[in-house]
VEXDRENVEX-70314 format. One line per 10 residues: number of its first residue (from 1); their letters; for each residue x, y, z of N, C-alpha, C, O, CB. Coordinates in steps of 0.001 Angstrom, whole numbers. Glycine has a CB too. Layout:
% VEXDRENVEX-70314
NUM	a	X Y Z X Y Z X Y Z X Y Z X Y Z | ...;
//
This chain:
% VEXDRENVEX-70314
1	mnirqplfqd	1286 -1422 368 166 222 -230 200 967 -137 -370 1251 917 -839 704 -100 | 825 2366 -937 1583 3051 -1248 1281 4447 -212 200 4963 -497 1510 3088 -2723 | 1883 5020 714 1498 5257 2168 1700 6625 1846 1386 7433 2719 2372 4553 3503 | 2181 7074 725 2387 9083 -33 1250 8833 -155 738 9874 255 3373 9842 -1698 | 351 8104 -466 -1418 8058 -930 -2033 8385 555 -2026 7450 1354 -2140 6159 -1642 | -2678 9913 1070 -3545 9985 1312 -4318 8916 2654 -4258 8635 3851 -3827 10035 151 | -4972 8658 1479 -5669 7227 1837 -5316 6204 2970 -6012 5842 3918 -5524 6433 717 | -3648 5721 2503 -2980 4744 3368 -2295 5327 4412 -1436 4624 4943 -2083 3935 2678 | -2513 6745 4950 -1564 6721 5569 -2648 7243 7242 -2356 7930 8221 -226 7742 4742 | -3476 6750 6977 -3721 6117 8133 -3829 4535 8750 -4506 3661 8208 -4640 6597 8271;
11	lqvrraiahl	-3491 4450 9276 -3514 2823 10006 -4329 1915 10310 -4371 693 10162 -3185 2733 11018 | -5345 3138 11019 -6900 2181 10897 -6912 1501 9414 -6860 295 9175 -8555 3346 11021 | -6979 2385 8642 -7735 2088 7161 -6805 780 6645 -7288 -307 6329 -7628 3657 5861 | -5189 1153 6625 -4676 250 6281 -5068 -1015 7201 -5494 -1990 6582 -3435 617 6172 | -4991 -1104 8392 -5287 -2558 9356 -7110 -3222 9182 -7584 -4242 9683 -4990 -1971 11429 | -7819 -2130 8241 -8939 -2573 8071 -9192 -3438 7294 -9814 -4495 7394 -9553 -1875 7894 | -8515 -2790 6243 -8830 -3394 4662 -7611 -5027 5241 -8141 -6015 4733 -7960 -1838 2721 | -6439 -5431 5973 -6401 -6345 6132 -6756 -7462 6832 -6132 -8482 7125 -5917 -6212 6057 | -8362 -6926 7142 -9718 -7611 7695 -9962 -8003 6889 -10116 -9221 6984 -10805 -7072 8231 | -10140 -7550 5830 -10742 -8265 4232 -10201 -9231 3690 -10845 -10125 3140 -10703 -7455 3053;
21	lnrelileki	-9054 -9199 3759 -8330 -11002 2687 -8779 -11964 3253 -8808 -12301 4437 -6480 -11547 2649 | -9055 -12303 2543 -10065 -14454 2968 -9028 -15075 2334 -9119 -15632 1240 -12149 -15224 1888 | -7552 -14944 3335 -6538 -16139 3362 -7425 -17520 3055 -7580 -18279 2099 -5717 -16239 4977 | -8000 -17381 4651 -8455 -18956 4596 -9303 -19718 3210 -8918 -20678 2542 -9503 -19099 5891 | -10505 -18955 3075 -11056 -19433 1672 -10257 -19839 69 -10322 -20738 -770 -11917 -18317 1388 | -9477 -18515 295 -8337 -18693 -988 -7740 -19732 -813 -8206 -20678 -1449 -7218 -17670 -1183 | -6692 -19989 -60 -6111 -20934 140 -6453 -22819 420 -5868 -23877 655 -5661 -20318 929 | -8173 -22090 126 -8454 -23350 627 -9275 -24227 -661 -9205 -25413 -983 -9372 -23141 2068 | -10080 -23062 -1234 -10564 -23269 -2732 -9646 -22853 -3952 -9660 -23355 -5076 -11845 -22466 -2918 | -9245 -22337 -3719 -7974 -21887 -5109 -6972 -22365 -4784 -6980 -23557 -5092 -7492 -20320 -5458;
31	mfgeykplts	-6036 -22060 -4289 -4500 -22448 -4259 -4563 -23921 -3222 -3695 -24157 -2383 -3383 -20944 -3471 | -5541 -24653 -3431 -5776 -26310 -2661 -4371 -26497 -2224 -3416 -26983 -2828 -6331 -27841 -3842 | -4484 -25922 -853 -3932 -25710 449 -2093 -26188 522 -1294 -26545 1387 -4985 -26703 1530 | -2094 -25909 -1036 -602 -25951 -1047 101 -24900 85 1064 -25273 755 -113 -25556 -2596 | -363 -23834 196 383 -22738 1309 -590 -22472 2330 -1811 -22621 2384 853 -21185 652 | 279 -22037 3129 -76 -21102 4488 244 -19125 4681 1039 -18375 4116 1011 -21934 5737 | -643 -18928 5570 -575 -17939 5640 951 -16871 6054 1747 -17095 6966 -1557 -18002 6294 | 983 -15966 5275 2282 -15478 5915 2061 -14288 6916 1171 -13440 6862 3299 -15003 4775 | 3289 -14439 8048 2768 -14203 9425 3894 -12906 9094 3533 -11805 9510 2949 -15573 10933 | 5378 -12982 8296 6568 -12152 8755 7132 -11586 7441 6860 -11914 6286 7726 -13048 9606;
41	ywpylyekde	7614 -11060 7702 8700 -10016 5904 10020 -11109 6075 10719 -11499 5140 9645 -7342 6285 | 10173 -11500 7526 11534 -12356 7322 11010 -14114 7920 11216 -14596 9034 13099 -11480 8540 | 10375 -14689 6859 10536 -16342 7454 11124 -17590 7669 10773 -18760 7512 10084 -16791 7226 | 11575 -17327 7852 13305 -18108 7167 13803 -17763 8244 14908 -18302 8298 14369 -17454 5622 | 13560 -16959 9457 14403 -16221 10254 13566 -17242 11620 13998 -16877 12714 14273 -14190 10109 | 13044 -17807 11679 11687 -18526 12958 11689 -19497 12267 11768 -19733 11061 9901 -17865 13289 | 11523 -20449 13831 12264 -21618 13937 10554 -22138 13397 9613 -21345 13387 13209 -22129 15679 | 10438 -23593 12980 9486 -24003 13036 8592 -24139 14135 7503 -24678 13935 9686 -24743 12612 | 8981 -23615 15580 7869 -23958 16344 8068 -22644 16836 7548 -22446 17934 7814 -25271 17324 | 8588 -21827 16401 7964 -20083 16636 7513 -19490 16504 7299 -19655 15303 8069 -19302 16597;
51	qsnplmefdp	6794 -18319 16876 5452 -17596 16524 6248 -16458 15757 6851 -15765 16576 4350 -17037 17964 | 6331 -16285 15213 6669 -15085 14134 5452 -13424 14637 5812 -12456 15307 6125 -15966 12071 | 4585 -13571 14247 3538 -12939 14568 1895 -13275 14649 1691 -14439 14305 3740 -12140 13895 | 1095 -12801 14889 -574 -12580 15136 -1042 -12779 13168 -735 -11874 12393 -1043 -10365 16087 | -1752 -14021 12680 -2389 -13663 11381 -3500 -12965 11917 -4214 -13114 12908 -2790 -14877 10380 | -3408 -11722 10469 -4500 -10232 10875 -6116 -11466 10082 -6484 -11392 8909 -3848 -7832 9347 | -6669 -12327 11031 -7232 -12912 10667 -8612 -12205 9827 -9366 -11567 10562 -7243 -13644 11618 | -8912 -12260 8652 -10620 -12021 7587 -11322 -11846 8725 -11541 -12766 9514 -11477 -13548 6442 | -11778 -10475 8905 -12940 -9849 9844 -13520 -8797 9302 -13190 -7659 9638 -12513 -9377 11172 | -14210 -8973 8632 -15621 -7994 8457 -15853 -6585 8970 -15673 -5403 8679 -16733 -8644 9106;
61	eraksllrea	-16468 -7564 10109 -16589 -7211 11445 -16225 -5451 11683 -16642 -4318 11442 -15535 -8263 12274 | -14639 -6566 12630 -13502 -5844 12732 -13421 -4781 11757 -13918 -3790 12291 -12427 -6660 12647 | -13026 -4499 10559 -12936 -3565 9300 -13827 -3000 9501 -13568 -1796 9507 -12927 -3983 7962 | -14508 -3143 9628 -16362 -1869 9655 -15670 -1034 10613 -15270 73 10254 -18487 -2644 10568 | -15398 -1650 12379 -15203 -736 13344 -13741 129 12928 -13412 1168 13501 -15174 -1553 14797 | -13156 -348 12112 -11930 279 12233 -12143 1302 11170 -11580 2388 11029 -10657 -662 12069 | -13032 760 10480 -13019 2106 9019 -13763 3285 9943 -13568 4491 9793 -14337 1605 7097 | -14667 2677 10943 -16363 3680 11203 -14474 4881 11944 -14058 6038 11871 -18598 2581 13241 | -14055 3609 12516 -12580 4951 13496 -12230 5888 13031 -12010 6979 13556 -11032 4606 13773 | -12077 5337 11259 -11068 6273 10487 -11920 6941 9835 -11470 7539 8857 -9979 5677 9545;
71	gydrldqtgy	-13521 7087 10150 -14001 8691 9833 -14904 8502 8918 -15794 9322 8693 -12896 9793 9252 | -14710 6976 8059 -15313 6449 7043 -16873 5944 7538 -17035 4728 7436 -14360 5325 6500 | -18031 6714 8057 -18750 5571 8844 -20156 6222 7948 -21231 6319 8540 -18696 5591 10984 | -20077 6478 7065 -22008 6833 6340 -21200 5919 4637 -20006 5775 4375 -22803 9787 5987 | -22541 5440 3734 -22158 5621 2917 -22999 6666 1707 -23794 7603 1783 -21858 4488 2784 | -22298 5887 558 -22619 6947 -638 -24072 6189 -1160 -24542 5136 -731 -21164 7043 -2074 | -24648 7128 -2284 -26106 6852 -3310 -25509 5214 -3849 -26391 4425 -4188 -26366 8396 -5089 | -23930 4696 -3926 -23552 3442 -4451 -22496 2368 -3564 -21553 1582 -3648 -22931 3830 -5763 | -23352 2939 -2778 -23300 1806 -1100 -21682 1467 -648 -21226 534 14 -24179 -225 -1450 | -21102 2488 -1218 -19751 2487 -884 -19502 3306 305 -20566 3866 570 -18959 2932 -1983;
81	lvneagrrle	-18538 3660 1199 -18270 4446 2784 -17840 5567 2301 -17394 5180 1221 -17094 3813 3968 | -17733 6223 2323 -17684 8184 2342 -17301 8818 3938 -17975 8650 4954 -19679 8997 1909 | -16192 9483 3828 -16063 10180 5379 -16584 11125 4588 -16751 11274 3377 -14533 10475 6405 | -16852 11876 5811 -17568 13699 6346 -17168 14465 5177 -17882 15452 5000 -16710 14684 8026 | -16304 14313 4387 -15792 15632 3157 -16164 14244 2663 -15153 13547 2750 -13927 16718 2852 | -17096 13609 2225 -17770 13061 1007 -16837 12022 -74 -17197 11524 -1141 -18265 14399 193 | -15265 11890 776 -14799 10779 60 -14653 9647 108 -14348 9117 1176 -14110 10833 -158 | -14799 9030 -868 -15203 7035 -1097 -13857 6979 -497 -12824 7647 -439 -15455 5971 -3131 | -14369 5835 -67 -13321 4812 341 -12929 3582 -1218 -13466 2489 -1393 -14161 3851 1933 | -11714 4330 -2257 -11421 3809 -3005 -10317 3937 -2980 -9713 4950 -2629 -11900 3930 -3800;
91	ftvayvseet	-9599 2324 -3571 -8291 2619 -4320 -7943 1433 -5451 -8649 424 -5442 -7023 2717 -3169 | -6903 1548 -6384 -6891 314 -7596 -5571 -201 -6960 -4677 342 -6309 -6778 828 -9576 | -5865 -1811 -7527 -4999 -2983 -7393 -3900 -2897 -8648 -4462 -2723 -9729 -5952 -4414 -7434 | -2789 -2964 -8702 -2172 -2727 -10107 -1711 -4239 -9776 -1604 -4799 -8685 -877 -1280 -10475 | -1408 -4847 -11457 -467 -6408 -11094 -869 -6696 -12475 -1957 -6364 -12947 -1033 -7812 -9618 | 88 -7350 -13124 310 -8050 -14442 -65 -9599 -14689 -372 -10034 -15799 1727 -7930 -14703 | 9 -10509 -13317 -483 -11691 -14044 -1550 -12240 -13560 -1730 -12478 -12366 381 -12657 -14141 | -2448 -12510 -14615 -3391 -13530 -14601 -3943 -14238 -14525 -5083 -14355 -14976 -3588 -13764 -14695 | -3043 -15311 -13642 -3358 -15623 -12915 -4031 -15053 -11198 -4952 -15369 -10445 -2620 -16138 -13203 | -3047 -14184 -11229 -3932 -13493 -9493 -5162 -13324 -9347 -5694 -13566 -8264 -3657 -12022 -8994;
101	ekfltvfved	-6146 -12687 -10852 -7364 -12276 -10741 -7910 -12964 -9906 -8779 -12490 -9175 -8006 -12227 -11749 | -7515 -14244 -9832 -8872 -15063 -9461 -9109 -15368 -8256 -10116 -15948 -7850 -9006 -16265 -10029 | -7703 -14791 -7278 -8227 -13858 -6221 -8450 -13153 -5548 -9025 -13140 -4460 -8335 -13777 -5889 | -7697 -12009 -6554 -7948 -10703 -5728 -9130 -10234 -6456 -9379 -9037 -6602 -6672 -9540 -5694 | -10077 -11476 -7053 -11354 -10860 -7365 -12581 -11489 -6098 -13781 -11277 -6268 -11757 -11337 -9136 | -12123 -12168 -5012 -12277 -12904 -4480 -12122 -11690 -2257 -12655 -11702 -1147 -11118 -14227 -5336 | -10800 -10800 -3201 -10644 -9578 -2290 -11709 -8874 -2601 -12705 -8831 -1878 -9384 -8728 -2426 | -11607 -8331 -3578 -12617 -7111 -3948 -13823 -7298 -3601 -14505 -6557 -2894 -12745 -6782 -5311 | -14192 -8532 -4205 -16021 -8876 -3598 -16010 -8328 -2100 -16773 -7479 -1639 -16571 -10967 -3482 | -14816 -9105 -1335 -15270 -8656 67 -14941 -7126 998 -15105 -6725 2150 -14699 -9743 852;
111	cknagvkvnl	-14554 -6764 95 -13796 -5488 442 -15038 -4772 -213 -15270 -3609 120 -12063 -5188 -247 | -15911 -5460 -1199 -17211 -4460 -1816 -18222 -4604 -898 -18637 -3514 -504 -17885 -4874 -3360 | -18783 -5587 -403 -19484 -6284 695 -19325 -5159 1876 -20258 -4556 2405 -18769 -7873 1075 | -17736 -4994 2211 -18057 -4069 3390 -18211 -2328 3278 -18247 -1447 4137 -16900 -4358 4365 | -18286 -2314 1677 -18331 -793 1686 -16978 -339 632 -16904 639 -111 -18151 -154 3472 | -15843 -1567 904 -14942 -734 -81 -14667 -800 -1526 -14225 -1793 -2104 -13839 -826 309 | -14947 280 -2042 -14092 148 -3623 -13202 37 -3732 -12487 978 -3385 -13993 900 -4476 | -12417 -1475 -4422 -11554 -1393 -5444 -11194 -2411 -6106 -11105 -3620 -5892 -10622 -916 -5137 | -10899 -1348 -7397 -10633 -1823 -8456 -9263 -2936 -9415 -8141 -3305 -9068 -10801 -793 -8745 | -9764 -3076 -10205 -8242 -4001 -10774 -7674 -3264 -12191 -8230 -3123 -13281 -8691 -5994 -11290;
121	eryswatlik	-6154 -2799 -11653 -5796 -2759 -12937 -4584 -3387 -13715 -3549 -3443 -13049 -5759 -1651 -13087 | -4512 -3905 -15089 -3536 -5101 -15080 -2934 -4756 -16176 -3624 -4548 -17174 -4070 -6594 -15098 | -1454 -4612 -16235 -717 -3750 -16827 753 -4565 -17557 962 -5590 -16909 -446 -2626 -15680 | 1318 -4470 -18176 2702 -5111 -18981 3693 -5742 -17952 4718 -5197 -18361 3633 -3841 -19855 | 4160 -6621 -16751 5891 -5937 -16684 6480 -4732 -16324 6873 -4227 -15272 6461 -5862 -17822 | 6409 -4278 -17980 7917 -2921 -18119 6691 -1825 -17790 7034 -757 -17282 9089 -2552 -20308 | 5412 -2035 -18038 4467 -332 -17053 4915 -366 -15681 5778 341 -15159 2307 -360 -16809 | 4001 -1559 -15007 4022 -1319 -13583 5203 -1804 -13273 5188 -2523 -12273 2949 -1896 -12771 | 6686 -1595 -14017 7508 -1530 -13295 8471 331 -13187 9207 768 -12303 8233 -2854 -13798 | 8002 970 -14496 8218 2507 -14307 6599 2956 -13262 6432 4008 -12645 8330 3446 -16270;
131	kmdqydfdtv	6065 2320 -13314 4779 3105 -12607 5103 2985 -10588 4797 3725 -9653 2900 1970 -13239 | 5892 1583 -10691 6671 1642 -9323 7690 2045 -9393 8275 1909 -8318 6886 614 -8656 | 8095 2366 -9910 9722 3488 -10257 9382 4890 -9581 9986 5581 -8761 10105 3941 -12371 | 8254 5021 -10209 7547 6376 -10077 7011 6989 -8836 7144 8194 -8628 6505 6345 -10844 | 6082 5764 -7559 5959 5020 -7283 4064 5828 -7483 3310 6304 -6635 6956 4480 -6138 | 3939 5675 -8733 2550 6367 -9569 1402 4933 -8837 695 4412 -9700 2784 6385 -12063 | 1300 4571 -7928 -102 3384 -7623 -764 3915 -6228 -353 4769 -5443 520 1400 -7313 | -2049 3027 -6200 -2375 3172 -4561 -1790 1929 -4281 -1046 2177 -3332 -4087 3314 -3969 | -1674 569 -4586 -1938 -222 -4261 -853 -1353 -5696 -832 -1061 -6892 -3551 -44 -3976 | -265 -2308 -5198 632 -3309 -6776 483 -4270 -5614 215 -4069 -4430 2782 -2887 -7713;
141	migwsgtlfp	757 -5466 -6361 1082 -7206 -6137 2329 -7194 -6834 2558 -6824 -7986 -113 -8496 -6899 | 3065 -7634 -6006 4580 -8285 -6249 4613 -9207 -5614 3913 -9371 -4615 5795 -7591 -5929 | 5498 -10076 -6092 6488 -10928 -4999 7761 -10722 -4708 8479 -10044 -5444 6638 -12166 -5288 | 8200 -11296 -3571 9434 -11051 -2799 9598 -12609 -2853 8767 -13479 -2593 9352 -10182 -1186 | 11125 -12740 -3334 12477 -13966 -2380 13233 -13503 -1554 13553 -12343 -1295 13684 -14681 -3189 | 13560 -14610 -1073 14728 -14318 150 15848 -14120 -391 16019 -14310 -1595 15021 -15427 1193 | 16859 -13673 479 18175 -13484 318 18772 -14907 1715 18232 -15595 2582 18581 -11481 628 | 19952 -14717 1238 20892 -15216 2405 21453 -14910 3492 21694 -15579 4497 21647 -15450 2149 | 21730 -13392 3112 21766 -12479 4561 20757 -11144 4542 20815 -10009 4070 23469 -11830 4829 | 19974 -11785 5180 18770 -10279 5059 19652 -9162 6022 20452 -9312 6945 16686 -10642 6026;
151	dpeqlwhsrh	19005 -7799 5226 19808 -6381 5580 18202 -6258 4482 17773 -6699 3416 22064 -5824 4990 | 17671 -5126 5897 16248 -4480 5714 16867 -2521 5145 16448 -1371 5014 15110 -4635 7775 | 17788 -3165 5041 18356 -1256 4422 17660 -646 3708 17022 401 3813 19629 -988 3482 | 17907 -1797 2502 16877 -632 1242 15394 -970 1063 14615 -664 160 17463 -770 -587 | 15273 -1488 1867 13337 -1849 1468 12481 -1348 2578 11250 -1366 2563 12817 -3777 1387 | 13379 -809 3735 12578 -65 4764 12744 1218 5400 11911 1724 6152 12527 -733 5675 | 14470 2011 4889 14713 2735 5611 14430 3817 5329 14650 4009 4133 15578 2641 5901 | 13757 5273 6185 13256 5976 5368 14184 6963 4615 13724 7819 3858 12308 6503 5979 | 15355 6829 4825 16447 7408 3549 16434 7506 2253 17042 8197 1435 17438 6849 3457 | 15339 6396 2189 15017 5742 465 13420 5844 243 12998 5260 -755 15510 3752 234;
161	ineaggsnlp	12430 6555 1102 11169 6530 682 11518 7623 -836 10884 7434 -1874 9974 7126 2062 | 12201 8322 -768 11944 9136 -2259 12574 8837 -3293 12272 9289 -4398 12208 10461 -2292 | 13468 8093 -3098 14615 7658 -4094 14075 6981 -5229 13533 5880 -5136 15662 6704 -3457 | 14275 7919 -6824 13848 6790 -8079 13887 5575 -8307 15017 5099 -8199 14322 6891 -8996 | 13193 4965 -8548 13273 3427 -8666 13613 3002 -7464 14227 1954 -7661 14243 2863 -9667 | 13553 3268 -6037 13528 2544 -4954 13063 1001 -4910 12478 333 -5762 12810 3260 -4189 | 13566 638 -3512 12497 -578 -3443 11778 -558 -1534 11296 -1587 -1060 13631 -2439 -3914 | 11875 1062 -531 10794 1285 -98 9184 1612 -509 8309 2379 -108 11188 1901 367 | 9332 480 -1640 7589 1032 -2456 6385 1651 -1087 5927 2741 -746 6515 -953 -3419 | 6327 933 -861 5117 1727 170 5135 3264 845 4124 3878 1189 5031 860 1483;
171	gyqnpevdrl	6639 3786 966 6840 4540 1690 7340 4517 3164 7685 5561 3717 6027 4942 1527 | 7370 3418 3733 7391 3624 5192 8583 4116 5612 9691 3983 5092 7126 2466 5930 | 8234 4751 6689 8968 5344 7392 8454 5188 9024 7508 5868 9422 9035 6673 6797 | 9002 4451 9719 9595 4118 11635 10771 4671 12215 11839 4124 11939 10025 2517 11991 | 10758 6020 13245 12137 6125 13520 12811 4862 14210 13949 4474 13942 12311 7314 14359 | 12150 4403 14927 12607 3097 15496 12943 1864 14423 13850 1038 14521 11460 2624 16471 | 12214 1952 13655 12962 1480 12627 14523 1328 11770 15390 549 11375 12398 1855 12142 | 14145 2528 11842 15616 3400 11368 16741 3240 11945 17813 2939 11420 15593 4788 11496 | 16477 3472 13205 17645 2916 14830 17843 1695 14757 19001 1279 14780 17022 3024 16559 | 16962 983 14672 17409 -977 14373 18200 -1120 12887 19225 -1796 12802 15563 -2263 14140;
181	idslpaiydp	17772 -599 12025 18354 -736 11222 20148 -202 10950 21016 -917 10451 17444 -357 10589 | 20310 1071 11387 21096 1427 11381 22362 1088 12593 23497 1457 12894 20608 2373 11139 | 21305 136 13026 22678 -376 14336 23447 -1531 13848 24504 -1782 14428 22015 -1020 16037 | 22992 -2423 12662 23070 -3244 12181 24596 -3661 11503 25233 -4702 11671 22082 -3088 11564 | 24851 -2771 10888 26906 -3158 9981 27483 -3159 11458 28536 -3796 11445 28095 -1305 8538 | 27298 -2861 12254 28321 -2989 13507 28247 -4291 14333 28759 -4534 15425 28053 -1812 14554 | 27460 -5087 13517 27308 -6575 14553 27447 -7561 13680 26420 -7702 13017 25794 -6894 15406 | 28456 -8443 13354 28365 -9146 12831 27808 -10533 13236 27576 -11408 12401 29205 -8987 12470 | 27573 -10708 14787 27177 -12315 14941 25738 -12132 13965 25085 -11091 13886 26833 -12973 16947 | 25525 -13046 13463 24645 -14068 12430 23189 -13522 13786 22359 -12614 13773 25410 -16514 12257;
191	mkraeiikki	23484 -14533 14700 22417 -14432 15963 22109 -13136 15997 21060 -12860 15416 22929 -14869 17448 | 22588 -12402 16408 22077 -10777 17096 21530 -10452 16006 20325 -10223 16116 23245 -9486 17656 | 22217 -10280 14383 21594 -9507 14113 20146 -10027 13308 19298 -9287 12810 22467 -8723 13553 | 20144 -11319 13340 18812 -12050 13720 17598 -11502 14397 16483 -11071 14104 19122 -13019 14511 | 18221 -11688 15269 17359 -10801 16785 16819 -9437 16774 15650 -9214 17087 18371 -10552 18058 | 17812 -8329 16350 16934 -7384 15647 16075 -7197 14755 15086 -6480 14907 17315 -6843 15353 | 16439 -7999 13432 16070 -8233 12665 14161 -8559 12638 13227 -8422 11849 17033 -9036 12435 | 14418 -9090 14146 12613 -9927 13780 12035 -8932 14701 10824 -8868 14489 12138 -12033 14403 | 12556 -7815 16003 12341 -6959 16504 11895 -5926 15404 10687 -5692 15410 13310 -6763 17291 | 12420 -5464 14745 12085 -4619 13362 11195 -5461 12847 10231 -4701 12755 13307 -4300 12252;
201	driiyqdvpy	10744 -6727 12352 9370 -7592 11157 8372 -7249 12119 7476 -6559 11632 9374 -9734 10735 | 8168 -7673 14066 7704 -7139 14488 6932 -5789 14175 5839 -5520 13675 8287 -7291 15020 | 7496 -5401 14451 7150 -2920 13829 6420 -3940 12951 5370 -4584 12954 8987 -1047 12688 | 7508 -3760 12201 6706 -3558 10470 5654 -3813 10448 4756 -3097 10006 7079 -4356 9256 | 5546 -4895 10923 4218 -6224 11322 2755 -5520 10801 2005 -5617 9830 4015 -6617 13509 | 2862 -4481 12517 2260 -3768 13112 1727 -3070 12737 518 -3302 12748 2605 -3422 13676 | 2205 -1645 12097 2261 -1035 10985 1796 -794 9333 1548 152 8585 2975 -1174 11073 | 1853 -2387 9282 904 -2973 8038 1354 -2048 6405 558 -1607 5576 -1106 -2578 8573 | 2102 -2019 6390 2636 -1141 4962 1919 -2435 3794 1113 -2073 2937 5003 -904 4818 | 2244 -3579 3892 1521 -4867 2809 752 -5621 3584 1040 -6116 4673 2583 -6004 2034;
211	llfweadysr	-503 -5709 2820 -547 -7123 3442 -67 -8154 2838 231 -8139 1644 -1702 -7528 3700 | 89 -9411 3787 1078 -10535 3464 511 -11412 2735 -681 -11311 3024 1635 -11225 4550 | 646 -12327 1857 -148 -13170 1053 -197 -14502 1940 -744 -14701 3025 488 -13363 -476 | 592 -15388 1079 823 -16670 1414 2661 -16650 1091 3490 -15878 610 -278 -17811 403 | 2593 -18551 1937 3665 -18441 1629 4213 -19901 1510 3935 -20103 2692 4248 -17565 2465 | 4672 -20923 1171 5526 -22326 1027 6757 -22295 1690 7583 -21392 1551 5885 -22706 -435 | 6902 -23399 2502 8241 -23488 2922 9123 -24731 2066 10159 -25356 2296 8175 -23749 4548 | 8565 -24723 1458 9520 -25279 385 9471 -25327 -986 8295 -25186 -1323 9675 -26363 559 | 10278 -25475 -2048 10517 -25638 -3465 9890 -26896 -4164 10226 -28025 -3808 11964 -25666 -3657 | 9194 -26738 -4924 8648 -27567 -6352 9868 -27987 -7431 10552 -27201 -8085 7506 -26451 -7302;
221	ifyknifgrp	9918 -28997 -7428 11286 -30143 -8748 10132 -30685 -9094 9017 -30720 -8575 12874 -31663 -8109 | 10545 -31052 -9948 9500 -31829 -11509 10596 -32332 -11633 11430 -31432 -11528 8716 -30926 -13132 | 11124 -33411 -11822 12058 -33967 -12437 11231 -35463 -13634 10336 -36080 -13056 13183 -34422 -11057 | 11430 -35768 -14586 10798 -36862 -15435 12471 -37587 -15920 13200 -36770 -16482 9584 -36086 -16989 | 12958 -38752 -15765 13734 -39866 -15865 13951 -39622 -18329 13376 -40624 -18756 12444 -41733 -14840 | 14163 -39288 -18828 13891 -38641 -20495 15303 -39155 -20179 15072 -39948 -19267 13354 -36674 -21161 | 16497 -39172 -20371 17493 -39241 -20993 18160 -40898 -20289 17918 -41569 -19286 18327 -37734 -20793 | 18732 -40969 -21021 19551 -42579 -21361 21207 -42123 -21394 21717 -41084 -21814 19000 -43428 -23309 | 21869 -43414 -20736 23285 -43069 -21532 23877 -44193 -21698 23657 -45103 -20899 24324 -42127 -20849 | 24518 -44320 -22482 25538 -45908 -22864 25933 -46091 -21730 25995 -45510 -20647 26995 -45948 -23950;
231	etvfskygsg	26351 -47604 -22484 27049 -48272 -20958 28651 -47852 -21078 29346 -47758 -20067 26906 -50351 -20819 | 28963 -47706 -21882 30777 -47148 -21923 30793 -45239 -22405 30163 -44508 -23170 31909 -48373 -23699 | 31710 -45132 -21598 32276 -43571 -22307 33331 -43590 -22804 34145 -44513 -22767 32486 -42401 -21475 | 33496 -41862 -23682 35202 -41477 -24013 35401 -41016 -22550 34314 -40547 -22214 35645 -40015 -25406 | 36014 -40952 -21826 36991 -40389 -21000 37458 -39140 -21127 38213 -38909 -22071 37936 -41042 -21021 | 37212 -38404 -20483 37435 -36705 -20653 39070 -36363 -21016 39598 -35551 -21777 37003 -35810 -18980 | 39725 -37653 -19852 41095 -37216 -20734 41918 -38015 -21235 43096 -37675 -21344 41966 -36513 -20116 | 41394 -39504 -21733 42010 -40018 -22071 41772 -40431 -23624 41097 -39633 -24274 42106 -40692 -21203 | 42347 -41823 -24426 43095 -41545 -25251 41980 -42324 -26392 42274 -42764 -27504 44682 -41998 -24943 | 40851 -42329 -25832 39109 -43283 -26437 39767 -44309 -27034 39112 -44640 -28022 37793 -42433 -27865;
241	i	41248 -45319 -26856 40904 -47176 -27067 40724 -47124 -26099 40393 -48134 -25478 41847 -48475 -27507;
//
């Protein structure tokens, strides 16, 4: 969610929208139970039996309550929530893959039932990259991959929020997160670094700059034995005789 946009500067709004994502239904009915809800920005830092962050569960009534607290307490003629100034609670999701539409439409419908208007805009990858580089979006759907040695600097430090083409896509800033990130370069112990990053993770998670979808703690490998090999082969360095 682009916190540079006035709508998403309200934490209550961001938390409300998080409660309108029905992960349980999507994972069961559409994703065939192959994934589990994502509750961390660095899930691989946590042990199997270690709790990362509490799941922000699908809860439309909680979402409506949070939106009322944020000032969206009335409906317009089309049935969508507006605030006292008459501004409708509306935003657009920018995305690339047609495959994602099957669960984005579930999200759109659940938001509609709660009085939130969500539009879907599909772009080519080149166009979406350009829009992200210029931070020209309300929300954008992207995927992450992990790194061997996690470093939150590029993604989360406030010094990067206005860099063209930067990775702090939400425009996130939190002084405590900045302080913790600044403390990392002097720490070489990987366990101590991991504990600090976990603290960062818990702070960011509560600030809801992203709607985290789901993860799988495994990789899929497809293997089919279609190749054969001769009983004898020429050696690499021999004469071949």
